Structures are given as C-alpha cells and as structure tokens.
BATOR-789471 format. One record per residue: residue in one letter; x, y, z of N, C-alpha, C in turn. Coordinates in steps of 0.001 Angstrom, whole numbers, plus 500000, padded with zeros to 6 digits. Example, Ala and Ser with C-alpha at 12.3 -4.5 7.8 and 13.67 -1.06 7.14 Angstrom:
BEGIN
A513190494310507800512300495500507800513200496700507800 S512850497750507080513670498940507140512900500030507870 
This chain:
BEGIN
X857235569088534715857800568099533797859295568007534029 X859831566791533962861255566599534169862036567006532931 X863260567473533164864148567719532043864466566387531385 X864857566412530105864996565170529380866404564594529416 X867406565249528851868710564624528672869690565027529753 X870461564013530218871493564235531226870964565064532375 X869800564696532844869125565526533832869427565074535242 X869694566028536083869729565784537522868615566645538087 X867512566003538456866280566724538735865925566601540206 X865488567673540795865028567661542177863601568168542188 X862661567291542635861251567652542652860746567554544078 X860253568631544603859744568619545971858322568076546000 X858036567221546966856710566652547117855803567624547861 X854509567548547580853550568393548284853011567707549533 X853466566454549773852966565717550927853601566234552212 X853003565851553358853517566277554652854897565719554928 X855271564614554246856581564016554478857705564798553823 X857348565795553004858336566688552370859440565901551688 X859057564882550908860034564069550202860574564805548986 X861665564286548432862219564817547193862555563666546265 X862325563854544976862670562886543941863856563422543159 X864881562604543013866043562988542215866304561920541170 X866412562319539908866706561408538813867958561868538086 X868815560910537716870018561210536946870117560226535790 X870415560733534607870566559859533456870008560502532210 X869693559682531218869205560191529947867812559644529672 X866870560549529572865493560178529289865310560087527773 X865793558964527236865724558723525804865749557223525577 X865364556772524395865411555352524086866838554829524264 X866992553728524984868301553178525270868953553740526520 X868286554668527203868868555335528361868670554583529663 X869588554812530594869500554282531950869334555458532905 X868429555329533854868153556404534800868275555854536221 X869064556522537046869123556193538465868333557232539239 X867757556802540358866932557715541127867127557543542612 X866667558550543333866670558493544786865450559228545304 X864753558595546236863608559222546889863779559036548396 X863797560139549112863901560050550564862540559678551156 X862557558845552167861354558493552923860302557754552097 X860742556945551120859795556162550324859766554722550827 X858592554116550809858503552709551175858407551803549962 X858029552354548801857991551570547568858034552508546368 X858559551990545247858647552747543994858280551805542855 X857554552321541860857245551515540677857440552349539422 X857790551657538334857983552278537029857074551560536051 X856134552301535461855129551702534572854451550507535257 X854122550698536540853426549701537366854270548468537671 X855582548534537421856492547457537779857273547873539018 X857185547082540084857849547432541338859368547398541178 X860033548452541640861486548548541570862113548189542906 X863317547613542840864077547369544061864518548716544617 X864371548889545910864674550144546577865718549883547652 X866848550617547610867890550419548612867484551062549932 X868251550785550978867939551349552295868049552868552304 X868787553430551342868947554881551248868042555506550194 X867156554688549612866196555212548647866662555217547200 X867717554445546877868231554395545504867479553353544678 X867294553642543391866657552706542474867135553006541063 X866744552168540111867193552342538728866152551753537790 X866070552325536580865229551774535521865801552207534185 X865313551601533115865851551930531795864807551806530710 X865185552302529510864293552330528355864910551536527210 X864140550641526601864619549852525484864756550660524202 X865263550002523176865510550652521885864268551308521304 X863130550648521412861895551145520803860846551514521847 X861311551928523022860392552287524098859475553432523673 X858206553421524112857307554553523823857789555804524550 X857196556924524210857683558192524767857141558486526157 X856005557914526528855360558277527789855473557148528826 X855881557533530048856089556571531123855629557193532442 X855449556325533436854958556798534726855794556230535865 X856245557112536743856955556725537956856046557020539147 X855865556011540010855017556191541194855804555780542432 X855518556413543537856100555990544804855117556258545939 X855280555470546983854443555599548172855344555976549340 X855000557059550022855831557462551160855461556636552391 X856217556813553443856025555989554632854762556343555404 X854102557430554981852795557758555551851663557117554747 X852052556403553645851057555731552825850497556577551699 X851065557769551478850580558666550418851256558317549099 X850475558174548025851021557846546704851319559102545911 X852443559089545194852872560217544362853115559700542945 X852868560536541960853025560144540560853784561218539796 X854724560796538962855448561709538081855441561137536668 X854996561944535706855001561524534308856362561820533688 X856876560860532922858155561017532243857930560948530741 X858509561884530015858444561883528551859866561768528023 X860123560726527239861471560518526720861527560847525229 X862748561037524734862932561360523320863097560087522497 X862637560142521254862821559048520313864129559257519554 X864690558163519061865957558225518344865823557649516943 X866682558106516046866792557522514715867994556585514709 X867838555413514084868900554414514067869375554168512643 X870663553915512507871241553734511181871061552299510676 X871261552115509384871282550795508763872722550325508727 X872958549082509147874313548544509222874377547281508369 X875014547385507186875110546244506272876481545595506415 X876457544312506814877683543585507107877811542416506141 X878946542348505470879194541250504534880383540423505019 X880515539244504453881630538378504822881372537513506030 X880113537459506499879772536617507638879637535176507153 X880258534237507872880163532825507501878701532396507429 X878366531636506382876980531243506147876372530509507342 X877195529722508065876657528945509186876119529836510298 X876567531117510347876078532044511367874880532850510879 X874674532913509565873514533614509012872302532683508998 X872519531438508565871447530438508524871977529142509127 X871969529018510461872519527831511127871772526558510739 X872502525453510731871889524153510453870852523825511524 X869807523101511134868711522789512050869181522025513275 X870209521188513108870672520396514242871332521240515330 X871588522516515038872175523421516029871118524178516827 X869852524035516452868803524845517075868685524592518573 X868851523328519007868745523019520430869859523701521213 X871073523661520673872198524331521335871963525830521424 X871549526434520324871338527877520289870255528294521277 X869159527534521326868064527853522254868508527715523703 X869267526680524008869747526458525371870672527582525813 X871570528000524926872498529079525260871756530399525457 X870781530671524604870006531908524726869247531940526042 X868692530792526458867959530726527720868896530963528900 X870107530429528847871070530616529930871478532076530053 X871654532756528921872016534174528943870865535013529491 X869635534714529067868477535434529602868371535255531109 X868604534046531579868528533782533012869575534574533781 X870783534669533237871851535421533900871481536893534018 X870774537399533039870406538822533040869200539112533928 X868582538089534470867437538298535353867845538498536807 X869138538419537098869599538619538469869167539996538962 X868745540067540222868230541316540776868804541502542187 X870121541621542249870839541639543525870745543006544204 X871268543067545418871273544301546196872490545185545917 X873366544772544998874544545577544679874130546966544203 X874986547951544461874689549338544087875747549927543147 X876470549064542454877514549561541550876941550336540360 X875667550128540056875047550864538948875043552369539194 X875285552786540428875356554214540746876704554827540376 X877706553987540102879067554483539844879236554934538394 X880214555804538127880523556190536743880947554969535928 X880594554933534656880940553834533762882094554281532863 X883212553562532930884387553908532144884455553053530872 X885415553344530027885568552631528758886248551289528994 X885685550171528482886245548851528797887469548445527990 X887715549081526851888840548674526006889222549797525057 X890482549791524653890944550718523630890551550190522259 X890260551105521327889958550675519973889022551614519254 X888739551264518016887860552058517157886412551625517348 X885507552596517443884076552270517510883634551817516120 X883304550531516005882980549965514694881510549593514543 X880751549701515599879320549402515534878611550086516678 X877386550541516429876669551304517444875330550655517775 X874831551025518922873562550515519445872389550910518546 X871476549970518381870210550270517723870189550116516233 X871351549971515599871388549919514141870698548652513623 X869941548807512553869287547654511920870325546903511109 X870512545636511394871605544892510794871139543980509663 X871993543953508638871826543029507518873121542226507408 X873009540893507508874168540019507358874128539388505974 X875138539697505160875202539182503781873905539473503029 X873314540653503300872107541091502611870811540631503228 X870878539801504281869665539307504925869386540082506206 X868159540626506367867841541410507565867852540554508819 X868408541089509887868464540406511172868052541399512273 X868099540937513518867704541794514631868633543007514714 X868146544106515307869013545275515509870204544924516392 X871239545735516293872425545561517141872150546247518472 X872433545549519568872125546082520889873370546413521699 X874522546505521034875746546795521764876544547918521144 X877687548173521758878684549101521231879904548276520879 X880325548303519613881466547515519153882740548341519228 X883772547764519845885087548388519924886075547455519233 X886575547860518068887444547012517260888907547215517630 X889611546114517801891051546136518043891564544715517822 X892858544543517855893445543241517553893117542221518648 X893117540965518261892906539882519216893962539954520320 X893511539809521559894411539883522709894415541223523404 X893744542222522826893645543530523480892900543378524809 X893425543947525917892770543763527224891379544394527283 X890488543723528008889162544243528327889102544412529839 X888734545620530288888690545937531704887237546139532155 X886980545858533430885640546070533967885349547563534038 X884322548056533334884016549481533341883445549972534658 X882786549076535393882352549321536759882459547996537514 X882431548056538827882557546849539634881309545973539504 X881466544691539810880325543785539737880711542369540091 X879782541454539871879983540034540122879729539269538830 X880575538285538526880410537486537312879218536538537483 X878225536678536615877047535804536668876956534888535443 X877869535066534484877911534187533305879321534239532742 X879891533065532461881243532988531924881370531721531093 X881338531893529754881424530755528852882339531102527675 X883278530205527334884251530526526283883765530272524859 X882612529574524695882224529174523343880714529129523182 X880099530307523120878670530420522786878555530535521263 X877551529884520677877513529769519216877605531127518518 X876703532041518849876706533329518165877721534307518749 X877875534315520055878688535368520689880083534922521088 X880438533648520875881785533181521202882051533285522695 X883254533724523063883574533934524463882708535029525053 X881986534701526127880949535597526644881034535727528155 X880996536966528642880953537276530067879764538175530352 X879142537983531532878107538900532008878419539262533450 X878411540564533745878625541062535097877342541658535649 X877086541382536918875942541953537634876399543188538396 X875644544300538231875977545551538910874904545980539908 X873870545155540062872850545426541058871526545908540496 X870431545549541178869077546026540868868659545727539425 X869136544614538859868752544235537506869640544779536411 X870692545516536753871603546079535754872767545111535528 X872965544689534291874081543822533932874801544380532712 X876062543989532558876804544318531342877344543033530743 X877422542989529405877804541784528676878982542100527752 X879884541113527621881107541261526818881222540015525950 X881214540192524632881170539018523761882233539075522658 X882409537908522005883428537654520978884832537620521579 X884937537275522850886210537312523563887102536132523161 X888406536375523116889362535302522821889849534629524091 X889770535344525220890223534807526501889374535383527620 X888990534545528573888251534986529751889166534864530966 X889337535940531695890235535953532849889513535771534176 X888184535688534147887402535569535381886413534425535233 X885899533965536361884972532827536344883699533170537107 X882720532304536971881422532492537606881585532705539111 X880958533759539613880983534059541038882074535015541467 X883033535290540598884114536217540962883563537614541202 X884099538277542223883764539678542487884824540540541818 X884382541451540965885277542208540098885294543681540483 X886481544244540610886613545670540876886744546434539562 X886216547657539540886360548512538364887832548627537985 X888134548462536705889501548574536220890257547277536161 X889698546200536733890360544896536678890262544318535270 X891310543651534835891277542975533531890377541752533651 X889402541647532758888450540546532819888523539626531608 X889098540095530506889093539297529280890005539934528240 X890008539326527041890733539880525904889847539851524667 X889964540885523862889206540986522609889539539799521706 X888522539344520958888733538242520033887845538337518811 X887790537230518077886972537149516868886190535842516895 X885631535521518054884894534267518226883403534495517978 X882719533437517532881300533557517245881042534212515901 X879906534915515780879501535526514504880157536887514361 X881313536917513701882067538156513527882712538166512137 X883170539345511730883988539460510522885394539928510859 X885660540175512140886984540604512584886989540775514080 X888167540892514677888249540987516141887675542289516680 X886827542164517687886265543343518342885558542914519625 X885306543874520488884485543666521677883084544185521391 X882087543340521585880688543771521551880262543911523005 X880022545152523418879759545489524823878304545920524967 X877584545312525915876161545571526060875785545858527501 X874674546596527669874102546850528990872630546463528963 X872173545893530072870754545550530233870250546040531578 X869017546463531597868275546583532845867147545577532742 X867321544439533449866409543314533329866242542949531855 X865044542997531295864872542618529901865084543733528901 X865360544932529381865533546071528476866997546210528059 X867214546346526767868566546497526221868902547987526114 X870005548370526740870385549773526860871588550100525993 X871854551388525828872949551856524975874177552180525830 X875258551381525731876460551666526519877062553038526231 X876893553534525006877481554824524643876889555971525451 X875648555821525913875026556860526732875589556881528146 X876229555795528552876773555668529899878273555894529959 X878974555558528879880433555484528895881107556856528970 X882069556973529877882973558104529908884201557790529079 X884980558813528725886110558612527812887291557909528472 X887388557965529780888536557389530474888530555871530397 X889713555286530077889839553838530025889804553251531426 X889096552142531584888881551556532910889989550582533285 X891235551015533303892283550149533823892906550811535046 X893550549992535869894048550482537154895398551195537051 X896027551181535899897343551790535749897255553309535751 
C-alpha cells in the first residue's frame, strides 16, 4: 500500500522489465499527484488514460468529494499490465457564511443567464487543454502577498442562501497588489469582465493542469503569452461577486478542482 500524505513512493515491479513507480503529492481530497514510471507504454487512472511524457511523467488529481478508493494501472513495453490500489484520506470542510454580497450576484436577472452560461462554457473549455508542457512538475510558489481569507472546500452561504462550495484559496489585499505566476505556463484564458469572477486569467501548466486567477483589477498578460514563474501577471481587485478586494486562486486537473493550499510553498513567486 502506498503512503498517503506528502509521499514520495518507490514501488518495484515484479515484471521482467524491472520497472519502478514513483508518486509524489498528497493522497487526499483536493490533492494533486505527479508520477513517473520507467519503461511504460501507457498509464491510466480509474480507467482514464493519462498523458505520458517521453520520460514517463504523468499527473492526476482528486476532487473535493472524491471517494477514498482509486486504481492506477500501467502497461510496460513488454505488454504486461500492472495495477496499484490507492487509498486517499477524506477531509472535513468548514461552513463559510458571507454577507454583503450584491443581490444581482446572488440571484442574477433572467436576462443575464445567456451571458453567464456562455462565460462558464468558455472557462470550462480553457480548462480542458491537455498540452505537453511539464511545468506541473515544478514547485508551486505563492502568487501574492496578503491574508488568507477563504479556503478550499468550504460550503458557502451568500446572504444566508446556500451556494456551491468554494474551490479556491482567497488571498486578501488592497486593489493593485501584484499577482505573480506561481509556476510557468501559457495563458489559455484572459478576460477582464466575467460576470461572477470579474477579471479572470487561466494558465496552462501541462497534462491537464491549469491554474485560475479571478476578481482581478488589471490583467498584464494576454491569450497565448508564455509566462515564466515569478512574472507579474495581474493585480488583485474587487471585480465580480466579491465583498472586498482579494485574489481567488484555483487549480484544476481537467475537470477536477484541486486545493492550491496543498501545493503552495511559503515563498512569494516574484523575481526580485
């Protein structure tokens, strides 16, 4: 059985190819796990085929309410299939009651539904990118200075009305505070005025891993830009559905929403 949290695991195969499986990350709800298998021709997670780099690197993640039991399979170049069972830990999430939200963001007018649906579809499409980039293997630094004002997974109530859980890490600071790229990537979405999220950026880090930055007051990069870790990409704002200026920072692996706090190191991601 694999170790669960912050595990760097080495498992020797019993096959003639003498392969090894290495996993790094957190085996828990909201966690991201990177892996490497030498001499593999294919890898799948819960029967979903994963992108495999030329050096055997891959990645997968667990959503907020992911079940505890999962299966990783790979086929070596001799055609032999291998299976490893993964057991992850469950988490408890807090209740987050937010007041002072403008009514138009709690119960939008019907005539806005087409705009909201179109924007949501565009964001989903941006997060479906599955490039060959390998930046997801790099350490993730802190994107902005400020107070942690909201955490991943919390059940949210806006003005007393229940809404979807929060899927990001909120960093509160004054409007205009710089936001830096926590890891390198390519801009796959850049819009200054999304209804709910205001100024919104999405960066692609490879193999289905993206990061999102919302409620921004200023965007310093555009669609297609290649971004180096530590580069200034935006400024904190209070755009969209907010009660004050802050950065809402999110991570996704394809359709799974991950917890940035499990990835973030304490060092600020600026080049100075």
